[in-house]
C-alpha positions in Angstrom: 39.6 12.0 -4.8 39.3 15.8 -5.7 40.2 16.0 -9.3 37.4 15.7 -11.6 37.1 13.7 -15.2 36.2 16.0 -17.4 38.8 15.0 -20.7 37.8 18.6 -21.8 39.3 20.0 -18.7 43.0 18.9 -19.6 43.8 19.7 -23.2 46.1 23.1 -21.9 48.9 20.5 -21.7 49.4 21.0 -25.0 49.6 25.0 -26.3 49.7 23.9 -29.9 47.2 22.9 -32.2 48.4 19.8 -33.0 50.1 20.9 -35.8 53.2 21.3 -34.7 56.1 24.4 -34.3 57.2 25.6 -37.8 61.1 24.6 -37.7 62.6 27.8 -37.9 64.6 28.2 -40.4 67.7 29.8 -38.4 68.2 27.1 -36.5 71.8 25.3 -37.6 72.6 23.3 -34.9 71.6 21.5 -31.4 73.6 21.7 -28.2 73.3 20.5 -24.5 73.9 21.8 -21.1 74.0 20.3 -18.0 74.7 22.5 -14.5 77.7 23.8 -13.9 76.7 24.0 -10.0 74.3 20.9 -9.7 76.1 17.2 -10.1 75.5 15.0 -12.7 76.0 11.5 -12.7 77.9 10.3 -15.5 74.8 8.0 -16.9 72.9 10.8 -17.1 75.6 12.8 -19.1 75.8 9.5 -21.5 71.7 9.4 -21.6 71.5 13.3 -22.4 74.6 12.7 -25.1 72.9 10.1 -26.7 69.1 11.6 -27.3 70.5 14.7 -28.1 72.3 12.9 -31.0 68.7 11.5 -31.8 66.9 14.4 -32.2 69.8 16.7 -33.7 69.1 13.8 -36.8 65.3 14.2 -36.8 65.6 17.7 -36.8 68.1 17.8 -39.4 70.8 19.6 -37.1 74.6 19.9 -36.3 75.7 18.5 -33.6 78.5 17.5 -31.0 78.5 16.3 -27.6 80.6 19.4 -25.8 78.3 21.7 -23.4 76.7 25.1 -25.2 78.8 27.7 -24.1 76.7 31.0 -23.3 76.0 33.5 -25.5 75.5 31.1 -29.0 72.6 33.3 -29.9 69.1 31.9 -31.7 71.1 29.1 -34.6 71.2 27.0 -31.4 68.7 24.7 -30.2 69.0 23.7 -26.5 68.7 20.5 -24.6 69.3 20.9 -20.9 70.2 18.2 -18.4 68.3 20.7 -15.5 64.8 23.4 -15.6 67.0 26.3 -16.5 66.6 29.4 -14.4 65.8 32.7 -16.2 69.2 33.9 -15.5 70.6 30.7 -17.5 68.8 31.2 -20.2 69.5 34.8 -20.9 73.1 34.3 -20.8 72.3 31.6 -23.4 70.2 34.0 -25.4 67.0 31.8 -25.0 63.3 34.1 -24.4 60.8 31.3 -25.8 59.7 27.7 -25.9 61.0 27.4 -29.2 64.4 27.4 -28.6 64.6 24.7 -25.9 63.2 21.0 -25.2 62.9 21.9 -21.4 61.7 24.9 -19.0 62.7 28.2 -17.3 61.8 29.2 -13.8 62.3 32.4 -12.7 63.9 30.6 -8.7 65.9 27.1 -8.6 62.7 26.1 -6.4 59.9 26.4 -8.7 61.2 23.0 -10.7 61.1 21.4 -7.7 58.8 19.4 -5.6 58.3 22.2 -3.0 55.9 24.1 -5.0 53.2 21.2 -5.1 52.4 21.7 -1.2 51.7 24.8 0.8 54.2 25.9 3.4 54.2 25.0 7.0 56.4 27.4 9.1 57.6 31.2 9.2 56.7 33.3 6.3 60.6 34.8 6.9 62.1 31.3 5.9 60.7 30.6 2.9 62.9 31.6 -0.2 63.0 34.7 -2.2 59.8 34.5 -4.5 57.7 32.0 -2.9 54.2 32.5 -3.9 51.3 30.8 -1.8 49.7 28.4 -5.3 45.3 28.9 -4.1 44.0 25.6 -4.5 47.0 23.4 -5.5 45.9 21.5 -2.7 43.0 19.9 -4.6 45.4 18.5 -7.2 48.5 16.6 -5.0 48.5 14.8 -2.0 48.1 16.0 1.6 51.6 17.7 2.4 53.8 20.6 3.4 57.2 22.2 1.9 59.3 23.1 5.4 62.4 25.3 5.1 63.5 24.5 8.7 64.2 21.7 11.1 61.7 23.0 13.6 58.7 23.4 10.6 59.6 20.0 9.8 59.2 18.2 13.2 55.7 19.9 13.2 54.4 19.2 10.4 55.5 15.6 10.3 54.0 15.1 13.9 50.6 16.8 12.1 50.4 14.2 9.5 51.6 11.5 11.1 47.9 11.5 12.9 46.6 10.2 9.8 49.8 7.4 9.1 52.7 7.0 7.8 54.5 10.2 6.1 57.4 10.5 3.2 60.1 12.9 3.7 61.8 14.3 0.4 64.6 16.2 -0.5 63.4 18.3 -3.2 66.3 18.4 -6.0 66.7 14.9 -6.1 65.9 12.7 -9.1 64.6 9.4 -10.1 62.3 8.4 -6.7 65.8 9.2 -4.4 66.4 11.2 -1.4 62.8 10.1 0.0 62.4 8.5 3.8 59.4 7.3 4.8 58.6 7.4 8.5 55.4 5.7 10.4 55.9 7.3 14.0 56.8 10.6 16.0 60.1 8.2 17.2 61.2 7.4 13.2 60.7 10.8 12.4 63.1 12.5 15.0 65.8 9.9 14.8 65.7 10.9 10.9 65.4 14.5 11.4 68.1 14.8 14.5 70.5 12.1 11.5 69.8 15.1 8.8 72.0 17.4 8.0 70.6 20.6 9.4 72.5 22.6 7.2 70.2 21.6 4.2 66.8 22.3 5.3 66.7 26.0 4.4 66.7 24.7 0.9 63.6 23.3 2.0 62.2 19.8 2.5 58.8 18.0 1.1 56.6 16.5 3.8 53.8 14.3 2.9 51.4 11.4 3.3 52.6 7.7 2.1 50.4 5.8 -0.3 50.2 1.9 0.1 49.2 0.0 -2.7 50.2 3.3 -4.8 50.6 3.6 -8.9 52.3 6.3 -10.4 51.3 8.1 -13.7 53.5 9.6 -16.0 51.2 12.3 -18.1 53.0 14.7 -20.2 53.1 16.8 -23.4 56.1 18.4 -25.7 56.7 21.1 -28.2 59.7 20.6 -30.7 60.1 22.0 -34.4 57.6 20.2 -35.8 56.7 18.2 -33.9 53.9 18.3 -30.9 53.2 15.1 -28.9 51.1 14.3 -25.3 51.4 11.2 -23.6 50.5 9.1 -20.4 51.2 5.7 -19.0 52.7 4.3 -15.8 55.9 3.8 -14.7 57.4 1.2 -12.4 60.3 1.1 -10.2 63.3 -1.3 -9.1 65.7 -1.9 -6.3 69.3 0.0 -6.7 72.0 -1.9 -5.4 71.3 -0.1 -1.8 68.1 -1.8 -1.5 66.4 1.6 -2.0 63.4 1.4 -4.7 63.9 3.9 -7.5 62.6 5.1 -10.8 62.7 1.5 -12.7 61.0 3.1 -16.2 57.7 4.4 -18.0 55.0 2.5 -20.4 53.7 5.3 -22.4 50.9 5.6 -24.9 52.4 8.6 -27.1 49.9 10.7 -29.5 50.5 13.8 -32.1 49.0 16.3 -30.9 47.0 17.0 -28.0 45.2 14.3 -25.3 42.0 12.4 -27.0 38.4 13.1 -26.7 37.8 9.1 -26.7 39.6 8.4 -23.0 37.0 6.3 -20.7 35.6 8.9 -18.9 35.9 8.4 -14.9 39.1 6.1 -15.1 42.2 7.1 -13.1 44.0 7.6 -16.3 41.9 10.1 -17.0 42.2 11.4 -13.8 45.4 11.8 -13.6 45.5 13.4 -17.3 43.0 16.5 -15.1 44.9 16.6 -12.2 48.4 17.5 -14.1 46.5 19.7 -16.5 45.6 21.6 -13.8 48.5 21.5 -11.7 50.4 22.9 -14.5 48.0 25.7 -15.2 48.4 26.4 -11.5 51.8 26.4 -11.0 52.7 28.0 -14.5 50.4 30.7 -13.9 51.6 31.3 -10.8 55.6 31.8 -11.7 56.0 32.2 -15.2 57.2 29.2 -16.3 58.3 28.4 -19.9 58.5 24.9 -20.8 58.0 23.3 -24.0 58.6 20.0 -21.8 56.4 19.1 -19.6 56.1 16.0 -17.5 53.9 15.5 -14.5 54.1 12.6 -12.1 50.5 11.5 -11.0 49.8 8.9 -8.0 47.1 7.0 -7.1 46.5 4.7 -3.6 45.2 4.7 -0.1 46.7 5.5 3.2 46.8 4.0 6.7 43.0 4.9 6.9 42.2 3.6 3.5 41.3 6.8 2.3 41.5 7.0 -1.2 43.8 9.7 -2.8 45.4 10.8 -6.7 47.4 13.9 -6.8 50.6 15.2 -8.3 53.9 14.4 -6.8 56.1 16.4 -8.9 56.6 18.3 -12.7 59.3 17.8 -15.1 60.8 20.6 -17.2 63.6 19.0 -18.5 65.1 16.1 -20.1 63.5 13.1 -17.7 63.6 9.6 -17.3 60.5 9.3 -20.1 62.5 11.2 -22.4 63.6 8.3 -24.5 60.4 6.8 -24.7 59.4 10.6 -26.0 62.0 10.2 -28.4 61.5 7.0 -29.9 57.9 8.4 -30.4 59.0 11.4 -32.2 61.8 9.2 -34.6 58.5 6.7 -35.3 55.9 9.8 -36.5 58.5 11.0 -38.5 59.2 7.4 -40.5 55.0 7.0 -40.0 53.5 10.3 -41.3 50.0 8.2 -41.3 50.2 6.9 -37.7 49.0 9.0 -34.6 49.2 6.7 -31.6 52.4 4.6 -30.5 53.3 2.9 -27.6 56.8 3.7 -26.3 58.9 2.5 -23.3 62.2 3.0 -21.3 63.5 0.9 -18.8 66.6 1.1 -16.1 67.8 -1.9 -14.0 70.5 -3.0 -12.2 70.4 -6.3 -13.0 71.3 -8.6 -16.4 68.1 -10.0 -17.3 67.3 -10.0 -21.0 66.1 -6.7 -22.7 63.1 -7.2 -24.3 61.9 -7.2 -27.4 63.4 -4.1 -29.7 65.2 -2.8 -27.1 68.1 -0.1 -27.6 70.9 -0.2 -24.8 72.1 3.2 -24.3 73.4 3.3 -21.2 75.6 -0.1 -19.9 75.2 0.9 -16.1 77.5 0.0 -13.8 77.9 -1.1 -9.8 76.3 2.1 -9.3 74.3 3.1 -12.1 71.7 1.6 -13.3 71.5 -0.3 -17.1 69.0 2.1 -19.5 67.3 0.9 -22.4 64.4 2.1 -24.8 61.6 1.0 -27.1 58.5 1.1 -29.8 56.7 -1.7 -27.9 55.2 -3.8 -30.7 51.7 -4.0 -30.7 50.0 -7.1 -28.3 52.8 -6.8 -26.2 
């Protein structure tokens, strides 16, 4: 595996000094934002509103569940559902990370899986603003970003020489919008069934790993708080039988990552990879982000070669966010505590909830049931 294991290399995920961002006196209210062009599922809006109410109480801000309008001024702290483009941020007067829990990118594709891989194909097919990020291949899986059907076919054929391949629509969330193909026949059938009009938006063609484990690694800066965290994700089956995101169990600490993590462990390698990816992508595109979450996978391919790499970034409210909210509340109530275990869970069944879980989305036949909790010691 490529990433090193020097724990000192990865503290860049925490830009602060561990003391937190001073709460600006000008902040008066918290407002939520969801995209007016991208569809939002009802369970996502329910989750966002639940988190917003708790964050507003934690930060001492006013809150109502209406979406924020444009030009509300610098007295508003924003909680967006999506990573904002610079144009969307400017319309709301957001110029710095201390005004939102989320991120700002110059182009929409920068917030997606597309920046995780070098392009395959003709330069004219690439979106405006595309940049090649030298060295990113060291911290991701073998793969390519493509913007035309023929390029997807050629890139897929090349990767299939070493085993199964995953095809990923870049704007999908929670593990959705993916397919695995094992040979050229399956690749051709998938491409034939795909809507060709979607290809200009991009597609990721990536090595498939067996016996894989996915880590969540990240940090958040909010007024008065800086935290860092790491932990494992788990998947569940949705009503269609597809494997999707099922939650994250995290260790959350005040400030930055501790230096006492076990050197050489996959957790440390995941943190190092996430930090390097963060530095490369944010540096290349000038990303502003107060919440930075990275999915890092480790597993073996069909040839038995072991890989560890960053799958994607999340500079927005995401699947692990409610665990972060619960951890922030814990630190507020327990000023002497420097670490806590917290988790989120999503499922489509009616099994009993774990001890201490708070159910904030009941779900239905099409959407998941969601909960979050502080994990009691010993569990």
